[in-house]
N, C-alpha and C positions, 0 to 999 in steps of 0.2 A: 828868835827861835829858828827862823829860816837859815840864818848863818850857821847855827849849831848843826842843823840837819845837813847842810852842804858840807861842812867840815867832816862830819861823820861819814858821809858818802864818799868823800875823797879819801879818807883814811881806809875805808873798806875797799876801795878800788886798789889802793896801794898794797894791800895785803896779799894779792895774788889770786889766781883762780884754780879751782880743782879741775879734775879731768873726767869725772863721770858724767854720764848723760842725765838730763833732767826730764821728768815726766810731764812738765808743764803744770798748769793749774786749772784742771777741768772745772767748769762751772763758775769761774771767777772772771769778771770783766777786767780790762786793764785798769780802770779806775779803782775797782775794789782791791786789786793787787797793790797798787800804789798807796792806797789808804792803809792797808794792813802793814806795808813796809814802813810807812811814815810813823804809824802808831808804835810799831816795834822799836824803831829808833828812838822815839820819845819816851817809851815806857821804862827804859833801862839805862842806867848810868854808863855801863860799858857793854853796849849791845853785841859787839863782835865776839865777845867771850861768853855770852849768855846762851844757855840751852834754849830759852824761850825765843830768842831772836833767831837762832838756827831753825827752830820748829816753824816759825813764821816763814822764813826763807824757803824751807822745804815745801811748805804748803802752797806757796805762790810759784814754785817751780824754778827757783834760782840757786838752790843748794841741793846736793845729792843726799842720798840716804845716810851717808856718814857725816853730814854736816859741813861739807866743803862746797865752796862755790863751784858751780858747773858752767858750761859754755854759754848759758843764757844770762849769767849774772852781769857781765860788763854792759851788754846792750840794755838790760833792764835798768841798771844804775844810771846810765846816760839818759834814758827816757825818763827816769824818775826825777832827775835834776830839772829837766824841762817841765815836767808835771808840777813839781814843787814851786817853780818860779812863776807859774801861771797864776794870775790874780784871782781866778775862779776858785782856787784852793784855799783862800783865806778863811772862809767859814769853817772848813774842815780843820785847818790848823788851830783855830780858836776852840773847836770841839775837843781837841786832844792837847791843849796847852799846859797840861800838868802830867806828871807820871801817873797819877791816879786815874785821870781821865783817859789817858792812852791805854792803860791796862784794862780799864772797863770797856773801851772800844774793842780791844782784842778779845776779851771774854765774850762779848756779844756778837762778834762778827767773824772770828776765825773758824773756818770750817772744820 
């Protein structure tokens, strides 16, 4: 699962960045933002093309209102790779280890 997530992250990085400013993610901790992003990646077969993935990215402050990557995106993805590689995230990865579980996580936690 972690290999799939890293592959998706690298693919996302290669797609380029948008140019609009991001509003950030008020009220969300860094850990919550990473959990939402990981769940969004896991919930959808082709996340980069998905409106729901774009919605999550907008809510966590890494996509602009038009659904394009903003200046926060690359730094967030780099931090996300580190977050995902941390052994402490294993229980969470188990919590979202299917598309259904990841979608349920998003339904329950997306602001």
